[in-house]
TORMAR-799102 format. One record per atom (N, C-alpha, C): atom name; residue number from 0; x, y, z. Coordinates in nm, 4 decimals, always signed. Layout:
N
+----+-----+----------+----------+----------+
! at !   i !        u !        v !        w !
+----+-----+----------+----------+----------+
! CA ! NUM !        X !        Y !        Z !
...
+----+-----+----------+----------+----------+
***
This chain:
103
+----+-----+----------+----------+----------+
! at !   i !        u !        v !        w !
+----+-----+----------+----------+----------+
!  N !   0 !  +8.1531 !  -1.3109 ! +15.6218 !
! CA !   0 !  +8.2561 !  -1.3992 ! +15.6727 !
!  C !   0 !  +8.2801 !  -1.3699 ! +15.8206 !
!  N !   1 !  +8.2770 !  -1.4712 ! +15.9034 !
! CA !   1 !  +8.3031 !  -1.4564 ! +16.0468 !
!  C !   1 !  +8.4521 !  -1.4333 ! +16.0691 !
!  N !   2 !  +8.4870 !  -1.3352 ! +16.1553 !
! CA !   2 !  +8.6266 !  -1.3036 ! +16.1835 !
!  C !   2 !  +8.6567 !  -1.3186 ! +16.3318 !
!  N !   3 !  +8.5863 !  -1.4030 ! +16.3999 !
! CA !   3 !  +8.6022 !  -1.4166 ! +16.5446 !
!  C !   3 !  +8.7158 !  -1.5116 ! +16.5773 !
!  N !   4 !  +8.7989 !  -1.4698 ! +16.6734 !
! CA !   4 !  +8.9094 !  -1.5544 ! +16.7184 !
!  C !   4 !  +8.8721 !  -1.6369 ! +16.8401 !
!  N !   5 !  +8.7695 !  -1.5937 ! +16.9142 !
! CA !   5 !  +8.7225 !  -1.6656 ! +17.0325 !
!  C !   5 !  +8.5727 !  -1.6849 ! +17.0240 !
!  N !   6 !  +8.5234 !  -1.7880 ! +17.0930 !
! CA !   6 !  +8.3794 !  -1.8085 ! +17.0996 !
!  C !   6 !  +8.3150 !  -1.6906 ! +17.1711 !
!  N !   7 !  +8.1997 !  -1.6515 ! +17.1207 !
! CA !   7 !  +8.1234 !  -1.5435 ! +17.1824 !
!  C !   7 !  +8.0092 !  -1.6043 ! +17.2621 !
!  N !   8 !  +7.9641 !  -1.5307 ! +17.3622 !
! CA !   8 !  +7.8518 !  -1.5711 ! +17.4457 !
!  C !   8 !  +7.7367 !  -1.4758 ! +17.4196 !
!  N !   9 !  +7.6223 !  -1.5325 ! +17.3838 !
! CA !   9 !  +7.5048 !  -1.4504 ! +17.3547 !
!  C !   9 !  +7.4661 !  -1.3715 ! +17.4787 !
!  N !  10 !  +7.4379 !  -1.2419 ! +17.4592 !
! CA !  10 !  +7.4006 !  -1.1602 ! +17.5743 !
!  C !  10 !  +7.2635 !  -1.0957 ! +17.5575 !
!  N !  11 !  +7.2340 !  -1.0428 ! +17.4404 !
! CA !  11 !  +7.1076 !  -0.9724 ! +17.4164 !
!  C !  11 !  +7.0813 !  -0.8641 ! +17.5205 !
!  N !  12 !  +7.1853 !  -0.7876 ! +17.5549 !
! CA !  12 !  +7.1729 !  -0.6775 ! +17.6489 !
!  C !  12 !  +7.1420 !  -0.5497 ! +17.5734 !
!  N !  13 !  +7.0659 !  -0.4620 ! +17.6358 !
! CA !  13 !  +7.0453 !  -0.3276 ! +17.5831 !
!  C !  13 !  +7.1403 !  -0.2351 ! +17.6561 !
!  N !  14 !  +7.1902 !  -0.1369 ! +17.5856 !
! CA !  14 !  +7.2830 !  -0.0441 ! +17.6480 !
!  C !  14 !  +7.2887 !  +0.0861 ! +17.5730 !
!  N !  15 !  +7.3895 !  +0.1640 ! +17.6066 !
! CA !  15 !  +7.4176 !  +0.2876 ! +17.5359 !
!  C !  15 !  +7.5577 !  +0.2771 ! +17.4787 !
!  N !  16 !  +7.5732 !  +0.3233 ! +17.3555 !
! CA !  16 !  +7.7027 !  +0.3220 ! +17.2895 !
!  C !  16 !  +7.7384 !  +0.4633 ! +17.2474 !
!  N !  17 !  +7.8594 !  +0.5055 ! +17.2800 !
! CA !  17 !  +7.9108 !  +0.6347 ! +17.2349 !
!  C !  17 !  +7.9994 !  +0.6076 ! +17.1149 !
!  N !  18 !  +7.9565 !  +0.6532 ! +16.9989 !
! CA !  18 !  +8.0331 !  +0.6351 ! +16.8762 !
!  C !  18 !  +8.1136 !  +0.7619 ! +16.8537 !
!  N !  19 !  +8.2449 !  +0.7455 ! +16.8384 !
! CA !  19 !  +8.3346 !  +0.8589 ! +16.8223 !
!  C !  19 !  +8.4198 !  +0.8385 ! +16.6982 !
!  N !  20 !  +8.4170 !  +0.9364 ! +16.6103 !
! CA !  20 !  +8.4963 !  +0.9317 ! +16.4883 !
!  C !  20 !  +8.5176 !  +1.0728 ! +16.4381 !
!  N !  21 !  +8.5772 !  +1.0858 ! +16.3187 !
! CA !  21 !  +8.6006 !  +1.2195 ! +16.2641 !
!  C !  21 !  +8.4697 !  +1.2991 ! +16.2537 !
!  N !  22 !  +8.4592 !  +1.4064 ! +16.3305 !
! CA !  22 !  +8.3407 !  +1.4909 ! +16.3269 !
!  C !  22 !  +8.2169 !  +1.4288 ! +16.3887 !
!  N !  23 !  +8.2347 !  +1.3232 ! +16.4670 !
! CA !  23 !  +8.1192 !  +1.2530 ! +16.5237 !
!  C !  23 !  +8.1467 !  +1.2139 ! +16.6680 !
!  N !  24 !  +8.0546 !  +1.2465 ! +16.7572 !
! CA !  24 !  +8.0521 !  +1.1929 ! +16.8928 !
!  C !  24 !  +7.9062 !  +1.1879 ! +16.9315 !
!  N !  25 !  +7.8536 !  +1.0665 ! +16.9442 !
! CA !  25 !  +7.7098 !  +1.0519 ! +16.9600 !
!  C !  25 !  +7.6773 !  +0.9332 ! +17.0492 !
!  N !  26 !  +7.6056 !  +0.9593 ! +17.1603 !
! CA !  26 !  +7.5528 !  +0.8508 ! +17.2422 !
!  C !  26 !  +7.4210 !  +0.8054 ! +17.1808 !
!  N !  27 !  +7.4025 !  +0.6752 ! +17.1684 !
! CA !  27 !  +7.2784 !  +0.6210 ! +17.1137 !
!  C !  27 !  +7.2509 !  +0.4846 ! +17.1766 !
!  N !  28 !  +7.1241 !  +0.4458 ! +17.1717 !
! CA !  28 !  +7.0886 !  +0.3134 ! +17.2216 !
!  C !  28 !  +7.1503 !  +0.2085 ! +17.1301 !
!  N !  29 !  +7.1882 !  +0.0961 ! +17.1907 !
! CA !  29 !  +7.2433 !  -0.0140 ! +17.1120 !
!  C !  29 !  +7.2048 !  -0.1461 ! +17.1774 !
!  N !  30 !  +7.2181 !  -0.2509 ! +17.1014 !
! CA !  30 !  +7.1995 !  -0.3863 ! +17.1527 !
!  C !  30 !  +7.3347 !  -0.4554 ! +17.1488 !
!  N !  31 !  +7.3723 !  -0.5170 ! +17.2607 !
! CA !  31 !  +7.4944 !  -0.5956 ! +17.2666 !
!  C !  31 !  +7.4501 !  -0.7392 ! +17.2467 !
!  N !  32 !  +7.4764 !  -0.7916 ! +17.1280 !
! CA !  32 !  +7.4232 !  -0.9225 ! +17.0898 !
!  C !  32 !  +7.5016 !  -1.0364 ! +17.1520 !
!  N !  33 !  +7.6349 !  -1.0234 ! +17.1532 !
! CA !  33 !  +7.7185 !  -1.1253 ! +17.2154 !
!  C !  33 !  +7.8533 !  -1.0658 ! +17.2503 !
!  N !  34 !  +7.9271 !  -1.1338 ! +17.3414 !
! CA !  34 !  +8.0572 !  -1.0836 ! +17.3861 !
!  C !  34 !  +8.1564 !  -1.1975 ! +17.4003 !
!  N !  35 !  +8.2839 !  -1.1629 ! +17.3889 !
! CA !  35 !  +8.3953 !  -1.2507 ! +17.4250 !
!  C !  35 !  +8.4961 !  -1.1618 ! +17.4965 !
!  N !  36 !  +8.6081 !  -1.2179 ! +17.5376 !
! CA !  36 !  +8.7092 !  -1.1357 ! +17.6038 !
!  C !  36 !  +8.7785 !  -1.0422 ! +17.5057 !
!  N !  37 !  +8.7620 !  -1.0654 ! +17.3758 !
! CA !  37 !  +8.8268 !  -0.9807 ! +17.2749 !
!  C !  37 !  +8.7337 !  -0.8859 ! +17.2029 !
!  N !  38 !  +8.6025 !  -0.9011 ! +17.2175 !
! CA !  38 !  +8.5139 !  -0.8121 ! +17.1441 !
!  C !  38 !  +8.3672 !  -0.8431 ! +17.1659 !
!  N !  39 !  +8.2846 !  -0.7756 ! +17.0879 !
! CA !  39 !  +8.1399 !  -0.7908 ! +17.1007 !
!  C !  39 !  +8.0744 !  -0.7637 ! +16.9665 !
!  N !  40 !  +7.9538 !  -0.8147 ! +16.9491 !
! CA !  40 !  +7.8708 !  -0.7814 ! +16.8330 !
!  C !  40 !  +7.7643 !  -0.6849 ! +16.8806 !
!  N !  41 !  +7.7575 !  -0.5693 ! +16.8165 !
! CA !  41 !  +7.6618 !  -0.4656 ! +16.8524 !
!  C !  41 !  +7.5630 !  -0.4456 ! +16.7390 !
!  N !  42 !  +7.4450 !  -0.3979 ! +16.7744 !
! CA !  42 !  +7.3471 !  -0.3567 ! +16.6747 !
!  C !  42 !  +7.3136 !  -0.2107 ! +16.7025 !
!  N !  43 !  +7.3421 !  -0.1255 ! +16.6030 !
! CA !  43 !  +7.3163 !  +0.0180 ! +16.6125 !
!  C !  43 !  +7.2197 !  +0.0566 ! +16.5020 !
!  N !  44 !  +7.1300 !  +0.1482 ! +16.5322 !
! CA !  44 !  +7.0351 !  +0.1965 ! +16.4309 !
!  C !  44 !  +7.0635 !  +0.3416 ! +16.3978 !
!  N !  45 !  +7.0284 !  +0.3800 ! +16.2755 !
! CA !  45 !  +7.0344 !  +0.5202 ! +16.2362 !
!  C !  45 !  +7.1737 !  +0.5752 ! +16.2190 !
!  N !  46 !  +7.2688 !  +0.4913 ! +16.1812 !
! CA !  46 !  +7.4061 !  +0.5370 ! +16.1602 !
!  C !  46 !  +7.4593 !  +0.4690 ! +16.0348 !
!  N !  47 !  +7.5365 !  +0.5413 ! +15.9573 !
! CA !  47 !  +7.5828 !  +0.4884 ! +15.8284 !
!  C !  47 !  +7.7148 !  +0.4136 ! +15.8422 !
!  N !  48 !  +7.7430 !  +0.3334 ! +15.7434 !
! CA !  48 !  +7.8707 !  +0.2615 ! +15.7356 !
!  C !  48 !  +7.9864 !  +0.3605 ! +15.7387 !
!  N !  49 !  +7.9735 !  +0.4694 ! +15.6657 !
! CA !  49 !  +8.0804 !  +0.5692 ! +15.6593 !
!  C !  49 !  +8.1083 !  +0.6306 ! +15.7966 !
!  N !  50 !  +8.0045 !  +0.6528 ! +15.8761 !
! CA !  50 !  +8.0233 !  +0.7077 ! +16.0103 !
!  C !  50 !  +8.0920 !  +0.6074 ! +16.1027 !
!  N !  51 !  +8.0661 !  +0.4787 ! +16.0817 !
! CA !  51 !  +8.1216 !  +0.3753 ! +16.1685 !
!  C !  51 !  +8.2630 !  +0.3334 ! +16.1300 !
!  N !  52 !  +8.2968 !  +0.3425 ! +16.0042 !
! CA !  52 !  +8.4280 !  +0.2985 ! +15.9578 !
!  C !  52 !  +8.5379 !  +0.3799 ! +16.0266 !
!  N !  53 !  +8.6257 !  +0.3126 ! +16.0997 !
! CA !  53 !  +8.7353 !  +0.3775 ! +16.1702 !
!  C !  53 !  +8.6973 !  +0.4429 ! +16.3019 !
!  N !  54 !  +8.5716 !  +0.4331 ! +16.3417 !
! CA !  54 !  +8.5255 !  +0.4950 ! +16.4669 !
!  C !  54 !  +8.5638 !  +0.4081 ! +16.5863 !
!  N !  55 !  +8.5531 !  +0.4648 ! +16.7053 !
! CA !  55 !  +8.5643 !  +0.3878 ! +16.8289 !
!  C !  55 !  +8.4287 !  +0.3922 ! +16.8986 !
!  N !  56 !  +8.4051 !  +0.2914 ! +16.9822 !
! CA !  56 !  +8.2760 !  +0.2805 ! +17.0499 !
!  C !  56 !  +8.2993 !  +0.2542 ! +17.1984 !
!  N !  57 !  +8.2351 !  +0.3332 ! +17.2837 !
! CA !  57 !  +8.2303 !  +0.3079 ! +17.4275 !
!  C !  57 !  +8.0943 !  +0.2455 ! +17.4561 !
!  N !  58 !  +8.0935 !  +0.1386 ! +17.5353 !
! CA !  58 !  +7.9701 !  +0.0637 ! +17.5600 !
!  C !  58 !  +7.9341 !  +0.0715 ! +17.7081 !
!  N !  59 !  +7.8094 !  +0.1078 ! +17.7366 !
! CA !  59 !  +7.7579 !  +0.1133 ! +17.8723 !
!  C !  59 !  +7.6379 !  +0.0191 ! +17.8808 !
!  N !  60 !  +7.6421 !  -0.0728 ! +17.9773 !
! CA !  60 !  +7.5367 !  -0.1737 ! +17.9912 !
!  C !  60 !  +7.4705 !  -0.1587 ! +18.1278 !
!  N !  61 !  +7.3397 !  -0.1730 ! +18.1309 !
! CA !  61 !  +7.2658 !  -0.1709 ! +18.2569 !
!  C !  61 !  +7.2305 !  -0.3148 ! +18.2941 !
!  N !  62 !  +7.2731 !  -0.3570 ! +18.4127 !
! CA !  62 !  +7.2379 !  -0.4890 ! +18.4643 !
!  C !  62 !  +7.1438 !  -0.4689 ! +18.5818 !
!  N !  63 !  +7.0414 !  -0.5535 ! +18.5930 !
! CA !  63 !  +6.9432 !  -0.5407 ! +18.7011 !
!  C !  63 !  +6.9570 !  -0.6571 ! +18.7980 !
!  N !  64 !  +6.9350 !  -0.6261 ! +18.9243 !
! CA !  64 !  +6.9428 !  -0.7296 ! +19.0251 !
!  C !  64 !  +6.8604 !  -0.6943 ! +19.1470 !
!  N !  65 !  +6.8427 !  -0.7947 ! +19.2317 !
! CA !  65 !  +6.7687 !  -0.7759 ! +19.3571 !
!  C !  65 !  +6.8678 !  -0.7648 ! +19.4718 !
!  N !  66 !  +6.8427 !  -0.6711 ! +19.5615 !
! CA !  66 !  +6.9295 !  -0.6501 ! +19.6764 !
!  C !  66 !  +6.9173 !  -0.7692 ! +19.7699 !
!  N !  67 !  +7.0326 !  -0.8283 ! +19.8069 !
! CA !  67 !  +7.0356 !  -0.9443 ! +19.8962 !
!  C !  67 !  +7.0904 !  -0.9094 ! +20.0342 !
!  N !  68 !  +7.1787 !  -0.8105 ! +20.0416 !
! CA !  68 !  +7.2254 !  -0.7646 ! +20.1722 !
!  C !  68 !  +7.2760 !  -0.6209 ! +20.1612 !
!  N !  69 !  +7.2771 !  -0.5543 ! +20.2756 !
! CA !  69 !  +7.3240 !  -0.4157 ! +20.2825 !
!  C !  69 !  +7.4119 !  -0.4011 ! +20.4066 !
!  N !  70 !  +7.5276 !  -0.3398 ! +20.3900 !
! CA !  70 !  +7.6150 !  -0.3062 ! +20.5023 !
!  C !  70 !  +7.6383 !  -0.1561 ! +20.4952 !
!  N !  71 !  +7.5984 !  -0.0853 ! +20.6018 !
! CA !  71 !  +7.6172 !  +0.0601 ! +20.6038 !
!  C !  71 !  +7.7598 !  +0.0927 ! +20.6455 !
!  N !  72 !  +7.8184 !  +0.1872 ! +20.5744 !
! CA !  72 !  +7.9543 !  +0.2341 ! +20.6014 !
!  C !  72 !  +7.9454 !  +0.3705 ! +20.6652 !
!  N !  73 !  +8.0283 !  +0.4586 ! +20.6140 !
! CA !  73 !  +8.0291 !  +0.5977 ! +20.6584 !
!  C !  73 !  +7.8937 !  +0.6606 ! +20.6275 !
!  N !  74 !  +7.8768 !  +0.7803 ! +20.6745 !
! CA !  74 !  +7.7516 !  +0.8522 ! +20.6513 !
!  C !  74 !  +7.7207 !  +0.8596 ! +20.5019 !
!  N !  75 !  +7.6054 !  +0.8105 ! +20.4657 !
! CA !  75 !  +7.5604 !  +0.8203 ! +20.3276 !
!  C !  75 !  +7.6132 !  +0.7144 ! +20.2335 !
!  N !  76 !  +7.6910 !  +0.6172 ! +20.2835 !
! CA !  76 !  +7.7436 !  +0.5120 ! +20.1966 !
!  C !  76 !  +7.6975 !  +0.3752 ! +20.2467 !
!  N !  77 !  +7.6796 !  +0.2844 ! +20.1505 !
! CA !  77 !  +7.6419 !  +0.1472 ! +20.1860 !
!  C !  77 !  +7.7027 !  +0.0523 ! +20.0844 !
!  N !  78 !  +7.7414 !  -0.0654 ! +20.1302 !
! CA !  78 !  +7.7841 !  -0.1730 ! +20.0407 !
!  C !  78 !  +7.6633 !  -0.2625 ! +20.0215 !
!  N !  79 !  +7.6262 !  -0.2889 ! +19.8945 !
! CA !  79 !  +7.5039 !  -0.3617 ! +19.8632 !
!  C !  79 !  +7.5383 !  -0.4861 ! +19.7815 !
!  N !  80 !  +7.4934 !  -0.6014 ! +19.8283 !
! CA !  80 !  +7.5077 !  -0.7257 ! +19.7527 !
!  C !  80 !  +7.3842 !  -0.7448 ! +19.6656 !
!  N !  81 !  +7.4066 !  -0.7679 ! +19.5362 !
! CA !  81 !  +7.2972 !  -0.7776 ! +19.4404 !
!  C !  81 !  +7.3047 !  -0.9110 ! +19.3676 !
!  N !  82 !  +7.1897 !  -0.9760 ! +19.3532 !
! CA !  82 !  +7.1802 !  -1.0983 ! +19.2732 !
!  C !  82 !  +7.1130 !  -1.0619 ! +19.1412 !
!  N !  83 !  +7.1833 !  -1.0895 ! +19.0296 !
! CA !  83 !  +7.1249 !  -1.0601 ! +18.8990 !
!  C !  83 !  +6.9978 !  -1.1413 ! +18.8800 !
!  N !  84 !  +6.8976 !  -1.0800 ! +18.8182 !
! CA !  84 !  +6.7704 !  -1.1475 ! +18.7949 !
!  C !  84 !  +6.7443 !  -1.1586 ! +18.6450 !
!  N !  85 !  +6.6759 !  -1.2647 ! +18.6083 !
! CA !  85 !  +6.6370 !  -1.2830 ! +18.4691 !
!  C !  85 !  +6.7533 !  -1.3080 ! +18.3763 !
!  N !  86 !  +6.8623 !  -1.3641 ! +18.4264 !
! CA !  86 !  +6.9805 !  -1.3899 ! +18.3448 !
!  C !  86 !  +6.9658 !  -1.5269 ! +18.2783 !
!  N !  87 !  +6.9729 !  -1.5285 ! +18.1446 !
! CA !  87 !  +6.9651 !  -1.6567 ! +18.0746 !
!  C !  87 !  +7.1047 !  -1.7175 ! +18.0604 !
!  N !  88 !  +7.1130 !  -1.8362 ! +18.0036 !
! CA !  88 !  +7.2404 !  -1.9086 ! +17.9935 !
!  C !  88 !  +7.3432 !  -1.8292 ! +17.9135 !
!  N !  89 !  +7.3026 !  -1.7675 ! +17.8038 !
! CA !  89 !  +7.3945 !  -1.6883 ! +17.7233 !
!  C !  89 !  +7.4460 !  -1.5671 ! +17.7986 !
!  N !  90 !  +7.3565 !  -1.5003 ! +17.8705 !
! CA !  90 !  +7.3962 !  -1.3830 ! +17.9486 !
!  C !  90 !  +7.4900 !  -1.4231 ! +18.0624 !
!  N !  91 !  +7.4651 !  -1.5399 ! +18.1205 !
! CA !  91 !  +7.5533 !  -1.5892 ! +18.2264 !
!  C !  91 !  +7.6940 !  -1.6103 ! +18.1715 !
!  N !  92 !  +7.7036 !  -1.6670 ! +18.0519 !
! CA !  92 !  +7.8335 !  -1.6840 ! +17.9863 !
!  C !  92 !  +7.8987 !  -1.5500 ! +17.9588 !
!  N !  93 !  +7.8189 !  -1.4522 ! +17.9155 !
! CA !  93 !  +7.8712 !  -1.3190 ! +17.8881 !
!  C !  93 !  +7.9233 !  -1.2541 ! +18.0165 !
!  N !  94 !  +7.8521 !  -1.2724 ! +18.1275 !
! CA !  94 !  +7.8981 !  -1.2191 ! +18.2555 !
!  C !  94 !  +8.0299 !  -1.2842 ! +18.2970 !
!  N !  95 !  +8.0442 !  -1.4135 ! +18.2701 !
! CA !  95 !  +8.1704 !  -1.4814 ! +18.3005 !
!  C !  95 !  +8.2849 !  -1.4180 ! +18.2227 !
!  N !  96 !  +8.2586 !  -1.3827 ! +18.0963 !
! CA !  96 !  +8.3602 !  -1.3164 ! +18.0143 !
!  C !  96 !  +8.3999 !  -1.1844 ! +18.0779 !
!  N !  97 !  +8.3010 !  -1.1041 ! +18.1189 !
! CA !  97 !  +8.3280 !  -0.9743 ! +18.1789 !
!  C !  97 !  +8.4057 !  -0.9911 ! +18.3094 !
!  N !  98 !  +8.3654 !  -1.0850 ! +18.3928 !
! CA !  98 !  +8.4335 !  -1.1091 ! +18.5204 !
!  C !  98 !  +8.5759 !  -1.1591 ! +18.4956 !
!  N !  99 !  +8.5921 !  -1.2489 ! +18.3998 !
! CA !  99 !  +8.7250 !  -1.3037 ! +18.3681 !
!  C !  99 !  +8.8183 !  -1.1924 ! +18.3193 !
!  N ! 100 !  +8.7675 !  -1.1039 ! +18.2355 !
! CA ! 100 !  +8.8486 !  -0.9968 ! +18.1805 !
!  C ! 100 !  +8.8913 !  -0.8987 ! +18.2870 !
!  N ! 101 !  +8.8084 !  -0.8802 ! +18.3876 !
! CA ! 101 !  +8.8411 !  -0.7884 ! +18.4965 !
!  C ! 101 !  +8.9358 !  -0.8481 ! +18.5991 !
!  N ! 102 !  +8.9556 !  -0.9793 ! +18.5948 !
! CA ! 102 !  +9.0394 !  -1.0470 ! +18.6956 !
!  C ! 102 !  +9.1862 !  -1.0223 ! +18.6745 !
+----+-----+----------+----------+----------+
***
């Protein structure tokens, strides 16, 4: 049964998820299948239902882009403008969710 309150945007991103629960803290690879401003669908391997029930999850996503401009600041620092590459329509929607939530 679907329990979603908002439409989700397909992302198909790969990332790292830290699963934390009673007696458990484990970083593992995960797939972020879709996102909304209220949640996400994740795919995790090698973990049981019992380990996940009541756990919390921290999600880290890697986004790739091409450098479009660079402005050098203080010694050793630079501001870099990046254009995301290979973003499909679903991922673009997911990025809008992330940007909207941060606003």
